[in-house]
C-alpha positions in Angstrom: 96.9 15.8 214.5 94.6 18.8 213.9 90.8 18.9 213.6 90.0 18.5 209.9 88.1 21.3 208.4 85.1 19.6 207.3 84.0 16.1 208.1 81.8 13.4 207.0 79.5 13.9 209.5 79.4 17.5 208.8 78.3 16.5 205.4 75.5 14.5 206.6 73.9 16.7 209.0 73.9 19.2 206.4 72.9 17.2 203.1 71.9 13.8 204.6 68.2 14.1 204.9 67.9 15.6 201.6 70.1 12.8 200.3 68.0 10.3 201.4 64.7 11.7 200.1 66.4 12.0 196.5 67.6 8.5 196.6 64.8 6.2 197.9 65.0 3.9 195.2 68.2 2.2 196.1 69.0 3.1 199.5 68.3 0.4 202.0 67.7 0.2 205.8 71.1 -0.4 206.4 72.3 2.8 204.3 69.8 4.8 206.3 71.1 3.6 209.7 74.8 4.7 208.7 73.6 8.0 208.1 71.7 8.4 211.3 74.5 7.1 213.3 77.1 9.1 211.8 74.9 12.5 212.1 74.4 11.6 215.6 78.0 10.8 216.6 79.4 12.9 219.4 76.3 14.9 219.7 73.8 15.3 222.8 71.6 12.7 221.1 73.9 10.0 221.9 74.4 11.3 225.6 77.9 11.7 227.4 79.6 12.6 230.1 81.5 15.7 231.9 85.0 15.6 232.9 86.7 17.8 235.6 90.5 18.2 235.8 91.9 17.1 239.4 94.6 20.1 239.1 92.6 22.8 237.4 89.2 22.0 237.9 88.3 22.8 234.3 85.6 21.1 233.1 85.1 19.1 229.4 81.7 17.9 228.2 82.3 14.9 226.1 79.5 13.2 224.0 79.4 9.5 223.0 80.4 8.1 219.7 78.2 6.1 217.6 80.8 3.1 217.1 79.4 2.5 213.8 82.2 0.7 212.0 81.5 3.0 208.7 82.1 6.0 210.9 85.5 7.7 210.2 85.7 9.2 213.7 84.8 6.2 215.6 87.8 4.0 214.4 90.8 5.2 216.3 89.9 3.9 219.8 88.6 0.7 218.4 92.0 0.3 216.2 94.1 1.1 219.3 92.4 -1.7 221.4 92.2 -4.2 218.6 96.2 -3.3 218.2 97.0 -3.7 222.0 95.5 -7.2 221.5 97.6 -8.2 218.4 100.6 -7.1 220.0 100.6 -10.0 222.2 100.7 -12.3 219.1 103.5 -10.8 217.5 106.5 -13.2 216.6 110.4 -11.8 216.4 110.4 -12.2 212.4 110.1 -9.9 209.4 106.7 -9.5 207.9 105.0 -9.4 204.3 102.4 -7.8 202.9 100.2 -9.3 200.1 97.1 -7.8 198.2 94.8 -9.9 196.2 92.4 -7.8 194.1 89.3 -8.7 192.2 89.1 -7.7 188.5 87.2 -4.6 187.6 84.6 -6.6 185.7 83.7 -8.4 189.1 82.9 -5.3 191.1 79.3 -5.0 190.0 78.9 -8.8 190.8 80.1 -8.3 194.0 78.1 -5.3 194.7 75.0 -7.0 194.7 76.2 -10.1 196.3 78.2 -8.4 198.9 78.2 -11.3 201.4 78.7 -14.3 199.4 81.8 -12.8 197.1 83.5 -10.9 199.6 83.4 -14.1 201.6 85.0 -16.3 198.3 87.5 -13.5 198.1 88.7 -14.2 201.9 88.7 -18.0 201.3 90.2 -18.1 198.0 93.2 -15.6 198.7 93.7 -17.5 202.3 93.6 -20.8 200.5 96.2 -19.8 197.9 98.8 -18.5 200.4 98.3 -21.6 202.6 98.6 -24.0 199.9 101.8 -22.4 198.1 103.5 -21.7 201.5 103.0 -25.6 202.3 104.4 -26.5 199.1 107.9 -27.9 199.5 108.7 -26.2 196.2 108.4 -22.5 197.8 108.5 -22.6 201.3 107.5 -25.9 202.9 105.8 -24.6 205.8 102.5 -23.8 207.9 102.0 -20.0 207.7 99.5 -17.7 209.7 98.4 -14.3 208.9 95.5 -11.9 209.1 93.6 -10.7 206.2 91.6 -7.3 205.9 88.9 -6.5 203.3 88.8 -3.2 202.0 86.1 -2.4 199.1 87.3 1.1 197.9 89.8 2.9 195.8 91.2 6.4 196.2 88.2 8.0 194.4 85.8 6.1 196.2 84.7 3.7 193.6 83.9 0.2 194.1 87.4 -1.8 194.2 87.3 -4.7 196.4 90.8 -6.4 197.4 92.4 -8.1 200.6 95.3 -7.2 202.5 97.3 -9.8 204.0 99.7 -9.5 206.6 102.2 -12.4 207.2 105.0 -13.5 209.1 107.7 -14.3 206.8 108.0 -17.9 207.7 106.3 -20.6 209.8 106.6 -24.1 211.4 107.9 -26.8 209.1 105.3 -29.3 208.0 106.9 -31.8 210.7 106.7 -29.3 212.7 110.1 -29.5 214.2 111.8 -26.2 213.1 111.0 -22.8 212.1 111.3 -22.1 208.1 112.4 -18.6 207.4 111.2 -17.0 204.1 113.7 -15.6 201.7 114.8 -11.8 202.9 113.7 -10.6 199.5 111.3 -13.1 198.1 108.1 -14.7 200.0 106.3 -16.7 197.3 106.4 -16.2 193.6 103.7 -13.8 192.5 103.1 -15.8 189.3 102.0 -18.7 191.0 99.7 -16.8 193.7 98.0 -15.1 190.5 97.3 -18.2 188.8 96.2 -20.1 191.6 94.1 -17.4 193.1 92.3 -17.3 189.8 91.5 -20.8 189.6 90.4 -21.0 193.2 88.0 -17.9 193.0 86.9 -19.1 189.6 86.0 -22.6 190.9 84.5 -21.2 193.9 82.2 -18.5 192.0 80.9 -21.4 189.6 79.9 -23.4 192.7 78.1 -20.6 194.4 76.2 -20.0 191.2 75.4 -23.5 190.4 73.9 -23.7 194.1 71.8 -20.4 193.7 73.9 -18.6 196.4 74.0 -15.4 194.2 71.6 -13.6 192.1 71.5 -10.6 189.8 69.2 -7.7 189.2 68.9 -4.7 186.9 71.4 -4.3 184.3 73.0 -7.7 185.3 69.8 -9.8 185.4 71.1 -11.4 182.3 73.8 -13.3 184.1 71.1 -15.3 185.7 71.1 -17.4 182.4 73.7 -19.8 183.0 75.1 -20.0 179.5 75.4 -16.2 179.7 77.0 -16.7 182.9 79.6 -18.9 181.7 80.3 -16.6 178.7 80.6 -13.5 180.9 83.4 -15.6 183.0 85.4 -17.3 180.3 87.5 -14.4 179.2 88.2 -13.0 182.5 89.2 -16.0 183.9 92.0 -15.9 180.6 93.5 -12.6 181.8 96.1 -12.1 184.4 94.6 -11.0 188.0 96.3 -8.4 190.1 98.3 -10.0 193.2 101.0 -7.7 194.8 103.5 -9.1 197.2 105.7 -6.7 199.0 109.1 -7.6 200.4 109.4 -8.3 204.0 109.2 -4.8 205.4 110.3 -5.0 209.0 109.9 -6.8 212.4 107.4 -6.7 215.1 108.7 -3.2 216.4 107.4 -1.8 213.0 104.4 -4.3 212.1 101.8 -2.7 214.8 102.2 0.6 213.1 101.9 -0.9 209.4 98.8 -2.3 210.6 97.0 0.5 211.8 97.2 1.9 208.2 94.9 -0.9 207.2 92.6 -2.6 209.7 90.1 -0.2 210.8 90.1 2.1 207.8 86.7 3.3 206.1 86.2 4.3 202.5 87.6 7.9 203.2 89.1 9.4 206.6 88.2 13.1 207.6 91.8 14.3 207.1 91.5 13.8 203.3 88.4 16.1 202.9 89.2 19.5 202.1 86.0 21.3 201.7 82.1 21.4 201.4 81.2 24.7 199.2 78.0 25.1 197.3 76.8 21.4 197.6 79.9 20.2 196.4 82.8 18.2 198.4 86.4 18.4 197.4 89.1 15.7 198.9 92.5 14.4 198.6 93.3 11.4 196.4 96.4 9.7 195.4 96.9 8.8 191.6 99.0 5.6 191.8 99.4 5.6 187.8 101.2 8.7 188.4 103.8 7.7 190.9 101.2 8.3 194.0 101.0 12.0 193.2 98.3 14.1 195.3 95.3 15.4 193.5 92.0 16.9 194.3 88.7 15.7 193.1 85.3 17.7 193.5 82.1 15.9 193.6 78.5 16.8 194.1 77.5 15.9 197.5 74.9 13.2 196.2 77.6 11.7 194.2 80.1 11.7 197.0 77.6 10.2 199.6 76.5 7.4 196.8 80.1 6.6 196.8 80.8 6.8 200.5 77.9 4.4 201.0 78.9 1.7 198.0 81.2 0.6 201.1 78.8 -0.4 203.6 79.0 -3.9 204.6 76.6 -6.5 205.4 75.1 -6.7 208.8 77.6 -8.8 211.0 80.1 -9.2 208.2 83.5 -10.0 209.4 86.0 -7.7 207.6 89.3 -8.7 209.6 90.1 -12.6 209.7 92.8 -14.8 210.7 94.0 -18.0 209.1 96.8 -20.8 209.4 98.5 -20.6 212.8 96.9 -17.3 213.6 93.2 -19.0 213.1 91.4 -18.8 216.4 91.0 -22.4 216.9 94.8 -23.1 216.3 96.6 -20.0 217.7 96.4 -21.3 221.5 98.1 -24.4 220.5 100.6 -23.1 217.7 101.7 -19.7 218.8 103.7 -21.2 221.6 105.1 -23.6 219.3 106.1 -21.1 216.9 108.0 -19.0 220.0 109.7 -22.2 221.0 110.8 -22.5 217.4 112.3 -19.0 217.3 115.6 -17.8 218.7 114.6 -14.5 220.0 112.0 -13.8 222.6 108.5 -12.0 221.2 108.1 -8.6 222.2 106.2 -7.6 225.5 102.7 -6.5 224.7 102.1 -2.9 224.5 99.8 -1.1 226.9 100.2 2.5 225.3 96.4 2.2 223.7 95.1 0.9 227.3 96.9 3.7 228.9 95.7 6.4 226.6 92.1 5.2 227.4 92.3 5.1 231.1 94.2 8.6 231.2 92.5 11.0 229.9 93.9 14.4 230.0 92.9 18.0 230.4 93.3 20.1 227.2 94.2 23.3 229.3 96.9 21.9 231.7 97.4 18.4 230.8 96.1 16.9 234.3 94.2 13.9 234.6 90.3 14.0 234.0 87.8 12.4 236.3 84.0 11.9 235.2 81.8 14.1 237.5 78.7 13.9 235.7 76.8 11.5 233.3 74.7 13.4 230.2 71.5 11.3 229.2 70.8 11.0 225.6 68.5 13.2 224.0 65.8 11.1 222.3 65.4 12.1 218.6 62.8 10.3 216.6 64.1 8.7 213.8 62.7 10.2 210.3 60.1 8.0 208.8 60.9 7.0 205.2 57.9 5.6 203.2 58.7 3.5 200.3 56.6 2.9 197.0 56.1 -0.7 197.0 53.6 -0.4 193.8 
């Protein structure tokens, strides 16, 4: 894939410091840390190494990555390592994709209480899938799946939702056999919507009553219990959006499918078109018009504001496993699943590991070896003074 004409790092190097100066009132240290990390990514500020080709003796200088999980450029290698591990857990069955989305009215509440409400979104969606799958009226099996949090829409607005990728079936509740899901139907969407809405509603009210969520600014009035209940009442009478795609393929395809979702950030560098006169232009898909590709142009401050809307709380886990894939269960239940299935699971792919170990010369394609380590160039972080009066 060709190098993008403009990258998020280019935008931040050119406009990041000015953006911070102009937006001190709402930026946190987490936001500033993200900006500084991406600005320094793959520059001398982080150090690096010099590689020499064993065939043509050509030398290539490589600088270290920032490894910040919000950096678009640092996710590819992390994704490849993660997928190599997941390949060991694949089962020879079709897989299903289910998406649980919070109503847009809850997005401002989630933004002010990210850790709590994102966690509720994970737990409510997982409990919904596990409960309905275990019901003999639907599947009557214990399923396992992974969930990935995304907080953005195509135009970078705040849009929290969870993608769940699920083997289409699971061990019976005995467990003596593998229960296969229908080829065209996994779980009823109407039931998923209703149960998800109810579980999230109860969990949100419990979090409010236990003072785990609070509101500020324009939402401060919701700290009053009566107003909070009044706000929720019409919201939990409407239909919530749950998308359930028919089984899309077996283990030979699922890793490619997962790569689209697991290590994405709010916008990839390849969606960026230009940075001209303080304005950023990027591609986006209009789902309302059949995924039609369109261009959007934003002032750089608005673009960076939207980009930083999706900063995750420190140490928040955005990829989680449930059911028989949960970390405390998989060692016992994954071998059981394989024994119940007629076909063996595919061998673990080592392509990602080979790609990391065998770096190639861009000139002749020969192997590269490290011949020199480059120390990081110390750059003092800018000091930002906040008015606390």
